[in-house]
ChimeraX commands (.cxc) that place a marker at each C-alpha (Angstrom):
marker #1 position 19.74,36.66,-0.67 radius 0.5
marker #1 position 20.07,35.27,-3.98 radius 0.5
marker #1 position 22.46,32.27,-2.38 radius 0.5
marker #1 position 20.00,31.44,-0.01 radius 0.5
marker #1 position 17.09,30.85,-2.55 radius 0.5
marker #1 position 19.83,28.63,-4.59 radius 0.5
marker #1 position 20.22,26.46,-1.53 radius 0.5
marker #1 position 16.60,26.18,-0.76 radius 0.5
marker #1 position 15.96,25.13,-4.45 radius 0.5
marker #1 position 18.68,22.83,-4.10 radius 0.5
marker #1 position 17.21,21.24,-1.25 radius 0.5
marker #1 position 14.02,21.05,-2.62 radius 0.5
marker #1 position 15.27,19.12,-5.58 radius 0.5
marker #1 position 16.87,16.63,-3.47 radius 0.5
marker #1 position 13.75,16.10,-1.19 radius 0.5
marker #1 position 11.64,15.56,-4.44 radius 0.5
marker #1 position 14.44,12.98,-5.91 radius 0.5
marker #1 position 14.52,11.29,-2.73 radius 0.5
marker #1 position 10.99,10.61,-2.45 radius 0.5
marker #1 position 10.70,9.58,-6.13 radius 0.5
marker #1 position 13.52,6.95,-5.78 radius 0.5
marker #1 position 12.74,5.77,-1.89 radius 0.5
marker #1 position 9.77,3.77,-2.39 radius 0.5
marker #1 position 8.42,5.15,0.50 radius 0.5
marker #1 position 4.76,5.70,-0.51 radius 0.5
marker #1 position 2.00,4.04,-0.10 radius 0.5
marker #1 position 0.70,4.82,-3.73 radius 0.5
marker #1 position -0.41,2.18,-6.13 radius 0.5
marker #1 position 0.56,1.23,-9.40 radius 0.5
marker #1 position 4.17,0.80,-10.94 radius 0.5
marker #1 position 6.34,-2.25,-11.56 radius 0.5
marker #1 position 6.29,-3.16,-7.68 radius 0.5
marker #1 position 2.45,-3.67,-7.69 radius 0.5
marker #1 position 2.61,-6.10,-10.75 radius 0.5
marker #1 position 0.59,-9.19,-10.54 radius 0.5
marker #1 position -2.55,-10.58,-8.67 radius 0.5
marker #1 position -2.79,-11.05,-5.29 radius 0.5
marker #1 position -2.87,-14.69,-3.83 radius 0.5
marker #1 position -5.57,-15.16,-1.38 radius 0.5
marker #1 position -4.71,-18.58,0.28 radius 0.5
marker #1 position -7.97,-21.19,0.50 radius 0.5
marker #1 position -7.85,-21.53,4.18 radius 0.5
marker #1 position -9.66,-24.85,4.06 radius 0.5
marker #1 position -6.25,-26.09,2.75 radius 0.5
marker #1 position -4.76,-25.41,6.18 radius 0.5
marker #1 position -5.02,-28.02,8.76 radius 0.5
marker #1 position -4.34,-27.31,12.71 radius 0.5
marker #1 position -1.58,-29.74,13.97 radius 0.5
marker #1 position -0.95,-30.30,17.75 radius 0.5
marker #1 position 2.33,-29.05,19.16 radius 0.5
marker #1 position 4.04,-30.08,22.20 radius 0.5
marker #1 position 7.79,-28.83,23.21 radius 0.5
marker #1 position 8.23,-26.94,20.16 radius 0.5
marker #1 position 7.88,-30.23,18.20 radius 0.5
marker #1 position 5.11,-30.49,15.33 radius 0.5
marker #1 position 2.40,-33.42,16.29 radius 0.5
marker #1 position -0.64,-34.93,14.25 radius 0.5
marker #1 position -3.39,-32.62,12.95 radius 0.5
marker #1 position -6.26,-31.97,15.55 radius 0.5
marker #1 position -8.93,-32.17,12.90 radius 0.5
marker #1 position -9.18,-28.20,12.80 radius 0.5
marker #1 position -8.57,-25.71,9.84 radius 0.5
marker #1 position -8.14,-22.12,11.12 radius 0.5
marker #1 position -9.04,-22.06,14.95 radius 0.5
marker #1 position -7.56,-23.80,17.91 radius 0.5
marker #1 position -9.98,-26.27,19.23 radius 0.5
marker #1 position -8.61,-26.39,22.96 radius 0.5
marker #1 position -8.54,-23.13,24.77 radius 0.5
marker #1 position -4.96,-21.73,25.37 radius 0.5
marker #1 position -3.59,-21.97,29.01 radius 0.5
marker #1 position -1.19,-19.72,29.26 radius 0.5
marker #1 position 0.78,-16.88,27.48 radius 0.5
marker #1 position 2.71,-17.86,24.25 radius 0.5
marker #1 position 0.55,-20.96,23.52 radius 0.5
marker #1 position 0.62,-21.88,20.04 radius 0.5
marker #1 position -1.60,-22.25,17.03 radius 0.5
marker #1 position 0.13,-24.16,14.44 radius 0.5
marker #1 position -1.39,-24.14,10.84 radius 0.5
marker #1 position 0.29,-26.23,8.05 radius 0.5
marker #1 position 0.06,-25.26,4.56 radius 0.5
marker #1 position -0.94,-28.36,2.63 radius 0.5
marker #1 position 0.94,-28.43,0.05 radius 0.5
marker #1 position 3.34,-25.90,1.31 radius 0.5
marker #1 position 2.92,-22.59,-0.50 radius 0.5
marker #1 position 5.73,-21.23,-3.09 radius 0.5
marker #1 position 5.35,-17.23,-2.33 radius 0.5
marker #1 position 8.65,-16.58,-3.79 radius 0.5
marker #1 position 6.78,-14.16,-6.56 radius 0.5
marker #1 position 5.11,-11.86,-3.47 radius 0.5
marker #1 position 7.32,-9.39,-1.68 radius 0.5
marker #1 position 4.26,-8.83,1.18 radius 0.5
marker #1 position 1.82,-10.43,3.02 radius 0.5
marker #1 position -1.51,-9.45,5.12 radius 0.5
marker #1 position -2.84,-11.89,7.52 radius 0.5
marker #1 position -5.86,-11.31,9.87 radius 0.5
marker #1 position -7.30,-13.29,12.45 radius 0.5
marker #1 position -10.15,-12.97,15.17 radius 0.5
marker #1 position -9.56,-13.45,19.05 radius 0.5
marker #1 position -11.92,-15.01,21.36 radius 0.5
marker #1 position -11.98,-15.49,25.37 radius 0.5
marker #1 position -12.67,-18.36,27.29 radius 0.5
marker #1 position -16.35,-17.84,26.61 radius 0.5
marker #1 position -16.14,-17.83,23.19 radius 0.5
marker #1 position -16.80,-14.05,22.78 radius 0.5
marker #1 position -14.95,-12.20,20.20 radius 0.5
marker #1 position -12.19,-9.64,21.72 radius 0.5
marker #1 position -11.69,-6.46,20.26 radius 0.5
marker #1 position -8.64,-6.26,17.68 radius 0.5
marker #1 position -5.77,-4.28,19.16 radius 0.5
marker #1 position -2.20,-4.78,20.20 radius 0.5
marker #1 position -0.92,-7.59,22.52 radius 0.5
marker #1 position -3.43,-9.81,21.72 radius 0.5
marker #1 position -1.10,-12.26,19.52 radius 0.5
marker #1 position 2.03,-12.84,17.22 radius 0.5
marker #1 position 2.46,-14.38,13.90 radius 0.5
marker #1 position 5.31,-16.22,12.29 radius 0.5
marker #1 position 5.60,-17.72,8.65 radius 0.5
marker #1 position 7.85,-20.88,8.79 radius 0.5
marker #1 position 9.79,-22.11,5.88 radius 0.5
marker #1 position 10.80,-25.57,7.37 radius 0.5
marker #1 position 8.51,-26.97,9.96 radius 0.5
marker #1 position 10.74,-29.30,11.13 radius 0.5
marker #1 position 13.30,-26.32,11.67 radius 0.5
marker #1 position 13.09,-23.12,14.13 radius 0.5
marker #1 position 9.57,-21.76,14.35 radius 0.5
marker #1 position 9.83,-18.89,16.28 radius 0.5
marker #1 position 12.59,-16.97,14.81 radius 0.5
marker #1 position 14.66,-14.56,16.11 radius 0.5
marker #1 position 13.07,-11.91,18.93 radius 0.5
marker #1 position 12.19,-9.67,16.49 radius 0.5
marker #1 position 11.80,-10.01,12.52 radius 0.5
marker #1 position 12.62,-12.41,10.32 radius 0.5
marker #1 position 15.47,-14.55,10.05 radius 0.5
marker #1 position 16.80,-18.11,9.39 radius 0.5
marker #1 position 13.66,-20.28,8.97 radius 0.5
marker #1 position 11.38,-17.63,9.46 radius 0.5
marker #1 position 9.87,-15.66,6.63 radius 0.5
marker #1 position 8.08,-13.41,8.62 radius 0.5
marker #1 position 7.75,-12.19,12.42 radius 0.5
marker #1 position 5.27,-9.61,13.21 radius 0.5
marker #1 position 3.50,-8.63,16.76 radius 0.5
marker #1 position 0.59,-7.02,17.50 radius 0.5
marker #1 position -1.77,-9.03,14.61 radius 0.5
marker #1 position -4.83,-6.43,14.29 radius 0.5
marker #1 position -3.55,-4.03,16.29 radius 0.5
marker #1 position -2.75,-0.51,15.95 radius 0.5
marker #1 position 0.92,-1.13,15.53 radius 0.5
marker #1 position 0.94,-4.40,13.53 radius 0.5
marker #1 position 1.54,-3.76,10.20 radius 0.5
marker #1 position 0.61,-7.50,8.96 radius 0.5
marker #1 position -2.97,-6.67,9.25 radius 0.5
marker #1 position -3.16,-3.64,6.91 radius 0.5
marker #1 position -3.79,-4.05,3.48 radius 0.5
marker #1 position -0.11,-2.72,3.01 radius 0.5
marker #1 position 0.82,-6.17,4.79 radius 0.5
marker #1 position 4.41,-6.57,5.90 radius 0.5
marker #1 position 7.54,-7.49,3.77 radius 0.5
marker #1 position 8.35,-11.36,3.61 radius 0.5
marker #1 position 11.25,-13.39,2.99 radius 0.5
marker #1 position 10.60,-14.65,0.05 radius 0.5
marker #1 position 13.44,-17.24,-1.32 radius 0.5
marker #1 position 11.85,-20.28,0.19 radius 0.5
marker #1 position 8.41,-22.12,0.15 radius 0.5
marker #1 position 6.35,-21.56,3.49 radius 0.5
marker #1 position 5.37,-24.68,5.18 radius 0.5
marker #1 position 3.47,-23.50,7.87 radius 0.5
marker #1 position 2.38,-20.47,10.00 radius 0.5
marker #1 position 2.49,-20.27,13.85 radius 0.5
marker #1 position 0.46,-17.96,15.86 radius 0.5
marker #1 position 1.02,-17.01,19.56 radius 0.5
marker #1 position -1.45,-15.94,22.18 radius 0.5
marker #1 position 0.28,-12.68,24.12 radius 0.5
marker #1 position -2.93,-11.94,26.23 radius 0.5
marker #1 position -4.06,-14.00,29.00 radius 0.5
marker #1 position -7.71,-13.09,27.66 radius 0.5
marker #1 position -7.13,-14.59,24.52 radius 0.5
marker #1 position -7.99,-18.33,24.22 radius 0.5
marker #1 position -8.76,-18.96,20.92 radius 0.5
marker #1 position -7.35,-17.53,17.83 radius 0.5
marker #1 position -9.16,-17.81,14.38 radius 0.5
marker #1 position -7.17,-17.11,11.16 radius 0.5
marker #1 position -9.54,-15.34,8.66 radius 0.5
marker #1 position -7.33,-14.19,5.75 radius 0.5
marker #1 position -4.03,-14.63,4.33 radius 0.5
marker #1 position -3.15,-12.80,1.09 radius 0.5
marker #1 position 0.35,-12.59,-0.28 radius 0.5
marker #1 position 0.81,-9.71,-2.87 radius 0.5
marker #1 position 3.41,-7.01,-4.12 radius 0.5
marker #1 position 2.61,-3.27,-2.81 radius 0.5
marker #1 position -1.06,-2.50,-1.74 radius 0.5
marker #1 position -4.07,-4.33,-2.71 radius 0.5
marker #1 position -7.73,-3.85,-2.63 radius 0.5
marker #1 position -10.40,-6.57,-1.63 radius 0.5
marker #1 position -12.96,-6.69,-4.02 radius 0.5
marker link #1:1,2 radius 0.2
marker link #1:2,3 radius 0.2
marker link #1:3,4 radius 0.2
marker link #1:4,5 radius 0.2
marker link #1:5,6 radius 0.2
marker link #1:6,7 radius 0.2
marker link #1:7,8 radius 0.2
marker link #1:8,9 radius 0.2
marker link #1:9,10 radius 0.2
marker link #1:10,11 radius 0.2
marker link #1:11,12 radius 0.2
marker link #1:12,13 radius 0.2
marker link #1:13,14 radius 0.2
marker link #1:14,15 radius 0.2
marker link #1:15,16 radius 0.2
marker link #1:16,17 radius 0.2
marker link #1:17,18 radius 0.2
marker link #1:18,19 radius 0.2
marker link #1:19,20 radius 0.2
marker link #1:20,21 radius 0.2
marker link #1:21,22 radius 0.2
marker link #1:22,23 radius 0.2
marker link #1:23,24 radius 0.2
marker link #1:24,25 radius 0.2
marker link #1:25,26 radius 0.2
marker link #1:26,27 radius 0.2
marker link #1:27,28 radius 0.2
marker link #1:28,29 radius 0.2
marker link #1:29,30 radius 0.2
marker link #1:30,31 radius 0.2
marker link #1:31,32 radius 0.2
marker link #1:32,33 radius 0.2
marker link #1:33,34 radius 0.2
marker link #1:34,35 radius 0.2
marker link #1:35,36 radius 0.2
marker link #1:36,37 radius 0.2
marker link #1:37,38 radius 0.2
marker link #1:38,39 radius 0.2
marker link #1:39,40 radius 0.2
marker link #1:40,41 radius 0.2
marker link #1:41,42 radius 0.2
marker link #1:42,43 radius 0.2
marker link #1:43,44 radius 0.2
marker link #1:44,45 radius 0.2
marker link #1:45,46 radius 0.2
marker link #1:46,47 radius 0.2
marker link #1:47,48 radius 0.2
marker link #1:48,49 radius 0.2
marker link #1:49,50 radius 0.2
marker link #1:50,51 radius 0.2
marker link #1:51,52 radius 0.2
marker link #1:52,53 radius 0.2
marker link #1:53,54 radius 0.2
marker link #1:54,55 radius 0.2
marker link #1:55,56 radius 0.2
marker link #1:56,57 radius 0.2
marker link #1:57,58 radius 0.2
marker link #1:58,59 radius 0.2
marker link #1:59,60 radius 0.2
marker link #1:60,61 radius 0.2
marker link #1:61,62 radius 0.2
marker link #1:62,63 radius 0.2
marker link #1:63,64 radius 0.2
marker link #1:64,65 radius 0.2
marker link #1:65,66 radius 0.2
marker link #1:66,67 radius 0.2
marker link #1:67,68 radius 0.2
marker link #1:68,69 radius 0.2
marker link #1:69,70 radius 0.2
marker link #1:70,71 radius 0.2
marker link #1:71,72 radius 0.2
marker link #1:72,73 radius 0.2
marker link #1:73,74 radius 0.2
marker link #1:74,75 radius 0.2
marker link #1:75,76 radius 0.2
marker link #1:76,77 radius 0.2
marker link #1:77,78 radius 0.2
marker link #1:78,79 radius 0.2
marker link #1:79,80 radius 0.2
marker link #1:80,81 radius 0.2
marker link #1:81,82 radius 0.2
marker link #1:82,83 radius 0.2
marker link #1:83,84 radius 0.2
marker link #1:84,85 radius 0.2
marker link #1:85,86 radius 0.2
marker link #1:86,87 radius 0.2
marker link #1:87,88 radius 0.2
marker link #1:88,89 radius 0.2
marker link #1:89,90 radius 0.2
marker link #1:90,91 radius 0.2
marker link #1:91,92 radius 0.2
marker link #1:92,93 radius 0.2
marker link #1:93,94 radius 0.2
marker link #1:94,95 radius 0.2
marker link #1:95,96 radius 0.2
marker link #1:96,97 radius 0.2
marker link #1:97,98 radius 0.2
marker link #1:98,99 radius 0.2
marker link #1:99,100 radius 0.2
marker link #1:100,101 radius 0.2
marker link #1:101,102 radius 0.2
marker link #1:102,103 radius 0.2
marker link #1:103,104 radius 0.2
marker link #1:104,105 radius 0.2
marker link #1:105,106 radius 0.2
marker link #1:106,107 radius 0.2
marker link #1:107,108 radius 0.2
marker link #1:108,109 radius 0.2
marker link #1:109,110 radius 0.2
marker link #1:110,111 radius 0.2
marker link #1:111,112 radius 0.2
marker link #1:112,113 radius 0.2
marker link #1:113,114 radius 0.2
marker link #1:114,115 radius 0.2
marker link #1:115,116 radius 0.2
marker link #1:116,117 radius 0.2
marker link #1:117,118 radius 0.2
marker link #1:118,119 radius 0.2
marker link #1:119,120 radius 0.2
marker link #1:120,121 radius 0.2
marker link #1:121,122 radius 0.2
marker link #1:122,123 radius 0.2
marker link #1:123,124 radius 0.2
marker link #1:124,125 radius 0.2
marker link #1:125,126 radius 0.2
marker link #1:126,127 radius 0.2
marker link #1:127,128 radius 0.2
marker link #1:128,129 radius 0.2
marker link #1:129,130 radius 0.2
marker link #1:130,131 radius 0.2
marker link #1:131,132 radius 0.2
marker link #1:132,133 radius 0.2
marker link #1:133,134 radius 0.2
marker link #1:134,135 radius 0.2
marker link #1:135,136 radius 0.2
marker link #1:136,137 radius 0.2
marker link #1:137,138 radius 0.2
marker link #1:138,139 radius 0.2
marker link #1:139,140 radius 0.2
marker link #1:140,141 radius 0.2
marker link #1:141,142 radius 0.2
marker link #1:142,143 radius 0.2
marker link #1:143,144 radius 0.2
marker link #1:144,145 radius 0.2
marker link #1:145,146 radius 0.2
marker link #1:146,147 radius 0.2
marker link #1:147,148 radius 0.2
marker link #1:148,149 radius 0.2
marker link #1:149,150 radius 0.2
marker link #1:150,151 radius 0.2
marker link #1:151,152 radius 0.2
marker link #1:152,153 radius 0.2
marker link #1:153,154 radius 0.2
marker link #1:154,155 radius 0.2
marker link #1:155,156 radius 0.2
marker link #1:156,157 radius 0.2
marker link #1:157,158 radius 0.2
marker link #1:158,159 radius 0.2
marker link #1:159,160 radius 0.2
marker link #1:160,161 radius 0.2
marker link #1:161,162 radius 0.2
marker link #1:162,163 radius 0.2
marker link #1:163,164 radius 0.2
marker link #1:164,165 radius 0.2
marker link #1:165,166 radius 0.2
marker link #1:166,167 radius 0.2
marker link #1:167,168 radius 0.2
marker link #1:168,169 radius 0.2
marker link #1:169,170 radius 0.2
marker link #1:170,171 radius 0.2
marker link #1:171,172 radius 0.2
marker link #1:172,173 radius 0.2
marker link #1:173,174 radius 0.2
marker link #1:174,175 radius 0.2
marker link #1:175,176 radius 0.2
marker link #1:176,177 radius 0.2
marker link #1:177,178 radius 0.2
marker link #1:178,179 radius 0.2
marker link #1:179,180 radius 0.2
marker link #1:180,181 radius 0.2
marker link #1:181,182 radius 0.2
marker link #1:182,183 radius 0.2
marker link #1:183,184 radius 0.2
marker link #1:184,185 radius 0.2
marker link #1:185,186 radius 0.2
marker link #1:186,187 radius 0.2
marker link #1:187,188 radius 0.2
marker link #1:188,189 radius 0.2
marker link #1:189,190 radius 0.2
marker link #1:190,191 radius 0.2
marker link #1:191,192 radius 0.2
marker link #1:192,193 radius 0.2
marker link #1:193,194 radius 0.2
view
């Protein structure tokens, strides 16, 4: 019985040490949370035309596509002017709204849209099938949905070793005809809106 008590004590100690050093908690405070969040001024964005994966001229829009999407995975490309240096941040929170062909808002949920943060607008804009890589600092499915982390205050991790030139949304649902970007926040750890 004494040996069993020692085994339980060791397992408990290892579990506590593992939780303390693993960084898996969602709590606030500590060195990782240092620095103020950066709320992107959405008025500095420009919607640009996309054809055959090539970036075209500005459409005049800032946060929403002017013409409805005609098929799944149609693009809404927004360019940061000037590009953003977000190398001091490890996470991003992105929120948007979706609308049907009649202009009615669609309830937030999985399978509405995906988002990609692009480093060089003249490079690969789509990245790997899943996750970040190459020219893509972030690729996240289910923006606004239950399983999409990027729309939560915790946000999603980003590759923060370069500037960000643009953000690409793709509709993932035939009913989504318009996407409107409502918020981009770069931060370290969780943040709270005022």
